[in-house]
C-alpha positions in Angstrom: 0.2 0.0 0.5 2.8 2.4 0.5 4.1 1.9 -3.0 1.1 2.6 -4.5 1.1 5.5 -2.3 4.5 6.7 -3.0 3.2 6.3 -6.8 -0.5 8.7 -5.7 2.0 11.3 -4.8 4.3 11.3 -7.6 1.4 11.2 -10.1 0.2 14.4 -8.3 3.6 16.4 -8.2 3.8 15.6 -12.2 0.5 16.5 -12.8 0.9 20.0 -10.7 3.9 20.6 -12.9 2.1 19.9 -16.1 -1.2 22.1 -14.8 1.2 25.2 -13.3 1.4 26.8 -16.9 -1.8 27.6 -17.3 -3.7 26.7 -13.8 -3.5 29.9 -11.3 -4.2 27.8 -8.5 -1.6 24.9 -9.5 1.3 27.5 -10.0 0.9 28.7 -6.5 1.0 25.7 -5.2 4.0 24.5 -7.3 6.0 28.1 -7.1 4.9 27.8 -3.0 6.2 24.4 -2.3 9.9 25.5 -4.0 10.1 28.5 -1.6 9.2 26.3 0.9 12.0 24.3 0.3 14.1 27.6 -0.1 13.2 28.3 3.3 13.6 25.6 4.9 17.3 25.5 4.2 17.7 29.1 6.0 15.4 28.3 8.8 17.0 28.9 12.3 14.6 28.5 15.3 15.6 28.9 18.6 13.5 27.3 21.5 10.5 25.6 21.7 8.6 25.1 18.2 4.8 24.3 18.0 4.2 22.9 13.9 0.5 23.7 13.5 -1.5 22.1 9.9 -3.9 23.1 8.1 -5.5 22.1 5.0 -6.9 25.4 4.0 -9.2 28.7 5.3 -11.4 26.5 7.5 -9.2 24.4 8.6 -6.9 27.7 9.6 -10.1 28.8 11.4 -10.2 25.6 13.4 -6.5 25.9 14.4 -6.4 29.4 15.1 -7.7 29.9 19.0 -5.4 27.6 19.5 -2.5 29.7 18.0 -3.6 32.6 19.8 -3.8 31.2 23.0 -0.4 29.6 23.1 1.1 33.0 22.2 -1.3 34.5 24.5 -0.7 32.2 27.1 3.1 30.5 25.9 4.9 33.3 24.3 7.5 31.7 24.8 6.4 28.9 22.0 7.4 29.5 18.1 4.3 28.5 15.9 5.0 27.5 12.3 2.3 27.2 10.7 1.6 25.3 7.2 -1.0 24.8 4.4 -2.0 22.4 1.5 -4.6 25.1 -0.4 -3.3 28.1 -2.0 -7.0 29.3 -1.0 -5.5 29.4 2.7 -2.0 30.2 2.4 -2.1 33.3 0.0 -4.9 34.6 2.6 -3.3 34.0 5.3 0.7 33.7 4.3 0.7 37.2 6.5 -0.7 35.7 9.9 1.1 38.1 12.8 0.5 35.4 15.2 2.7 32.8 13.5 6.5 32.9 13.4 6.6 31.2 9.8 3.7 30.4 7.2 4.9 28.4 5.0 3.5 25.2 2.1 3.6 22.1 3.6 5.7 20.1 1.3 4.9 16.6 -0.8 4.5 13.6 1.7 7.1 11.8 0.3 9.9 10.6 3.0 12.6 12.4 2.0 11.0 15.7 2.4 9.3 14.7 5.6 12.8 14.3 7.8 14.1 17.6 5.9 10.9 19.6 7.2 10.8 17.5 10.5 14.6 18.8 10.7 14.2 21.9 9.9 11.5 22.9 11.8 12.3 20.7 15.0 9.1 20.9 16.5 8.1 20.3 20.2 4.4 19.6 19.7 2.2 19.0 16.2 -1.4 19.3 15.5 -2.5 18.4 12.4 -6.5 20.4 11.8 -10.0 18.0 10.8 -9.2 15.7 8.1 -5.3 16.1 7.7 -3.1 12.6 7.5 0.4 12.4 5.8 1.4 9.0 6.2 5.4 10.3 5.7 4.9 13.2 8.4 3.4 11.3 10.7 6.0 8.1 10.6 9.0 10.4 11.1 7.1 12.6 13.3 6.1 9.1 15.9 10.6 7.8 14.6 11.2 11.2 16.0 9.4 10.2 19.3 7.1 14.3 18.6 3.8 14.2 19.9 1.2 14.6 17.1 -2.9 15.7 18.0 -5.4 16.0 15.7 -8.0 18.8 16.6 -12.0 19.5 15.6 -11.6 15.7 13.8 -15.1 14.1 12.6 -15.4 10.8 11.8 -18.0 8.8 9.1 -18.8 4.9 8.9 -18.1 5.7 5.4 -14.1 6.2 5.6 -11.6 3.9 4.8 -10.3 3.4 8.3 -13.5 2.1 9.2 -13.3 -0.6 6.4 -12.1 -4.2 6.8 -9.2 -3.4 4.0 -8.5 -0.6 5.8 -5.6 -1.5 7.9 -2.9 0.8 6.1 -5.2 3.8 6.4 -6.0 2.7 10.4 -1.7 2.9 11.1 -1.9 6.6 10.4 -4.5 6.9 13.0 -2.3 5.4 15.6 0.4 7.6 15.2 -1.3 10.4 17.0 -0.8 10.7 20.6 -4.6 12.1 20.8 -7.3 13.0 18.7 -9.5 15.8 19.7 -12.7 14.5 17.8 -15.9 16.9 17.0 -18.6 14.4 18.3 -19.5 11.1 20.2 -19.9 9.2 17.2 -16.8 9.6 16.0 -15.4 8.3 19.3 -17.9 5.3 19.1 -16.1 4.7 15.2 -12.9 4.9 16.4 -12.9 2.9 20.1 -14.9 0.6 17.5 -11.7 -0.7 15.6 -9.3 -0.5 18.8 -7.9 2.8 18.5 -9.4 4.7 22.6 -6.5 7.3 22.1 -9.1 10.3 21.6 -10.9 12.8 23.6 -14.5 14.6 23.0 -13.5 17.9 22.6 -16.2 20.0 20.3 -15.1 21.6 17.3 -12.8 24.7 18.0 -14.8 26.4 15.4 -17.0 27.3 18.3 -14.1 28.7 20.0 -13.7 31.1 16.7 -16.7 32.4 16.2 -17.6 33.1 19.8 -14.2 35.8 19.7 -15.2 37.4 16.2 -18.8 38.0 17.8 -16.9 39.9 20.5 -14.9 41.3 18.3 -17.5 42.7 15.4 -17.5 46.2 14.0 -20.2 48.7 13.3 -21.5 50.0 10.0 -23.4 53.2 10.1 -24.7 52.8 6.7 -26.0 49.1 7.6 -27.1 50.9 10.8 -29.3 53.1 8.7 -30.4 50.6 6.4 -32.0 48.2 9.0 -33.0 51.1 11.8 -36.7 51.6 10.3 -37.1 47.6 9.6 -37.4 44.2 12.3 -37.3 42.2 10.1 -33.9 41.7 8.3 -32.7 38.4 6.3 -28.8 38.6 6.3 -28.3 36.1 3.4 -24.1 35.4 3.6 -21.8 33.7 1.1 -24.5 33.2 -1.6 -24.6 31.8 -5.1 -26.8 33.0 -8.1 -29.2 30.0 -7.5 -29.3 31.3 -3.6 -30.2 34.9 -4.9 -32.7 33.8 -6.9 -34.4 32.4 -4.1 -34.0 35.3 -2.1 -34.8 38.4 -5.1 -37.8 36.3 -5.7 -38.9 36.3 -2.2 -38.0 39.7 -1.9 -40.0 41.0 -4.6 -43.1 39.6 -3.7 -43.8 40.6 -0.3 -44.1 44.0 1.4 -44.4 43.5 4.4 -41.1 46.0 5.4 -38.6 43.3 5.7 -35.0 44.4 4.0 -32.8 42.2 3.0 -28.7 42.2 2.9 -27.0 40.2 0.8 -23.5 39.3 0.9 -22.3 37.2 -2.1 -19.5 34.5 -2.1 -18.2 36.8 -5.3 -18.2 40.2 -5.3 -16.6 40.7 -9.1 -18.5 43.1 -10.9 -20.3 40.7 -13.1 -21.9 38.9 -10.2 -22.8 41.8 -8.5 -24.8 43.1 -12.0 -26.0 40.4 -12.6 -27.9 40.5 -8.8 -28.9 44.5 -9.8 -30.3 43.2 -12.9 -32.6 40.6 -11.3 -34.2 43.4 -8.7 -36.8 46.0 -9.5 -37.2 47.3 -6.0 -34.7 50.0 -4.4 -31.0 48.6 -3.4 -27.8 50.1 -3.1 -24.3 48.6 -3.3 -22.5 49.0 0.1 -19.5 50.8 -1.8 -21.3 53.0 -3.3 -23.6 53.8 -0.4 -27.2 55.8 -0.6 -28.8 59.3 0.4 -31.3 57.6 2.2 -30.3 54.0 2.3 -33.8 53.8 5.1 -35.4 54.1 1.7 -34.1 50.7 -0.1 -35.3 47.3 0.4 -32.0 45.7 -0.5 -28.2 46.1 0.1 -26.0 44.6 -1.6 -22.0 43.9 0.2 -19.7 44.3 -2.2 -16.2 43.8 -0.3 -15.0 41.0 2.0 -14.1 40.5 5.3 -17.7 42.6 6.6 -20.0 39.4 6.9 -19.6 37.9 10.3 -20.2 41.4 12.0 -22.9 42.1 9.6 -25.0 39.1 11.1 -25.8 40.7 14.0 -28.2 43.5 12.2 -30.6 40.6 11.1 -33.6 38.6 12.7 -32.9 35.7 10.4 -29.4 34.3 8.2 -29.2 32.7 4.9 -26.6 30.8 4.7 -25.4 30.0 1.1 -24.6 27.3 -1.2 -27.3 24.6 -0.3 -28.3 24.3 -4.0 -24.9 23.8 -5.0 -22.1 21.5 -3.5 -22.8 22.7 -0.2 -23.5 25.4 2.6 -21.0 27.7 4.1 -20.5 29.1 7.7 -23.5 28.8 9.5 -21.8 29.1 12.9 -21.1 33.0 12.5 -24.4 33.6 11.8 -26.0 31.2 14.8 -23.5 32.4 17.6 -25.6 36.0 17.6 -28.6 34.4 18.1 -30.2 33.8 14.6 -32.6 31.3 13.5 -30.2 29.9 10.5 -31.6 29.0 6.9 -30.1 27.0 3.9 -30.6 25.1 1.1 -30.9 21.3 0.5 -27.4 20.6 0.0 -26.4 20.5 3.8 -26.5 16.9 5.4 -22.2 16.5 4.9 -22.2 19.5 7.6 -22.2 18.5 11.0 -23.4 22.1 12.7 -26.5 22.2 10.2 -27.7 18.9 11.1 -27.3 20.0 14.6 -28.9 23.7 14.2 -31.8 21.4 12.8 -32.4 18.7 15.5 -31.9 21.7 18.3 -34.7 23.9 15.9 -32.5 26.6 15.4 -32.7 26.7 11.8 -34.1 24.7 9.0 -33.3 23.7 5.2 -35.5 24.7 2.4 -35.6 22.8 -0.8 -36.5 25.5 -3.1 -38.1 29.2 -3.7 -41.6 28.6 -2.4 -40.9 26.8 0.6 -38.5 29.3 1.2 -41.6 31.9 1.0 -44.2 29.7 3.1 -41.4 29.3 6.0 -40.5 33.0 6.2 -44.1 34.2 6.5 -45.2 31.6 8.9 -41.6 32.7 10.8 -42.6 36.7 10.8 -46.6 35.9 11.8 -45.1 33.9 14.9 -42.7 36.0 16.2 -42.7 33.6 19.8 -41.4 30.9 17.2 -38.6 33.4 16.0 -37.2 33.8 19.0 -37.4 30.8 20.1 -35.3 29.6 17.1 -32.9 32.6 17.8 -32.2 31.2 21.0 -31.9 27.6 20.6 -29.2 28.7 17.8 -27.5 31.0 20.9 -27.8 28.1 23.2 -26.4 25.5 20.6 -23.4 27.6 20.1 -23.2 28.0 24.0 -23.3 24.5 24.6 -20.1 24.0 22.1 -17.7 26.1 23.2 -15.0 25.0 25.1 -12.7 22.8 23.3 -9.3 25.2 23.1 -9.5 25.5 26.6 -9.6 21.8 26.8 -6.4 21.1 24.7 -4.6 24.0 26.0 -5.1 22.7 29.7 -4.4 18.9 28.7 -1.3 20.0 26.7 0.3 23.2 27.5 -1.0 24.1 31.3 1.4 21.7 32.6 4.8 22.9 30.5 
C-alpha cells in the first residue's frame, strides 16, 4: 500500500507541474512548495516550536484559537503554520501570530525528514482531516507528539473498512485525537483506537471571539433602522440569490434583505442588480437615503461576520450547490439559520435543525412559506434564535480543554 501511496504522490506532483502553466492555483502551489524548500534551508528556530497544519482556510479557523492561546499564554513558543491549499496560504501568509507560514511539502519520506529536522517541533497539530503518511511516520520515529484537532469521522471512511488497515495505522501515530462528537469517538473505539477525547469543535470558540470583536457599520445601521424584519444572506451563489430575490420582490411587509455574495466581482454584482426591481444599493457606493432601500448588496469582503448582528434571520448560501458555507458565524448572534437542501455533510447544520435553531428549504416556494410563517409567529422566531445561540454556547470550550491538557503543565 505504501508503494501505491508513493506512486499517487508522485503522479500528483507531475500533474501539478503540467497544470502550473495554465492553472493559477496549481502554479501557486508549485511555486509555493519551491519557496518552502528554499526557506527551510535558511530556517533557524530557537527554543520551543509548535507546528500547526491546516489544509485550507476553514481548517485554519479551527486551528487559529489554539495559536491565539499559545501566543497569549505561552509567548516563548514559536509557531510554524503550514497549508496544503493556495486558498489558505495566500490569504493567511502574513498571519501575524505565526512566526513562519509555509506550504506543506509533498508527502515523501525525504521531504518529511527534511521538514521535521528544519522545524524541530515539540508539538504538532493536524487539523480536522489531515493525514499524511510519511510526515506522521517520521514524527513518530522522532518521538514528536502529534495531536488531531476538531477531527470528525464517518463510518463510510476507509479507516473503518475491512481493507483499511494501512490507513488505521496512520491514526495510531497520533498521541491523541480530539474529536468533535461522540459518534466519531465510537467509530474510533470500534477499531481499537482509544486515544481520543470528545472535545468539540474549536470553530465554536473562534466564532464566539469574532462576534465579541464585531465592527459597527453606520450605513448598515441606517439601512435597517426602520425594520425589525431583516434577512442577512451570507456567502450566496446565484441559485440562492434567485430564491432570495423572488421572495423580497413578492412581499411588501417591511422586510429588508442584506446580500453578501460569495463572489463579489463586478459581473456577478451586476447580475444581482439586473434581477432586482425593488430599491437597492451597493455598500461601496452608499446611498443618500439608505432607509428607503429594500436590499443592500455587500460588494466587499471582510464584513460578513459582523453584519449578521443586524438581522433577525440568517440565510447561508451554497445549499443549492455543493454544500453550505459557515452557519456558525450567524448562529452565535442568536439568529434562526436557513439554508438550502445540500447540508447533510455539515454536522453543525444537522445539529441546528435537530435543536430547532435552523431549517433547510428545498426551493423558493418553501422559502417563501417558511419566512412568512416566521414573521407571523414572532414567538417561534424568538425561540429558534435562542436555540441557535444556546447550541453555540453549549459547544464552546474545545480550545480550553486542549490547552489545559497539553500546555498548562509546561
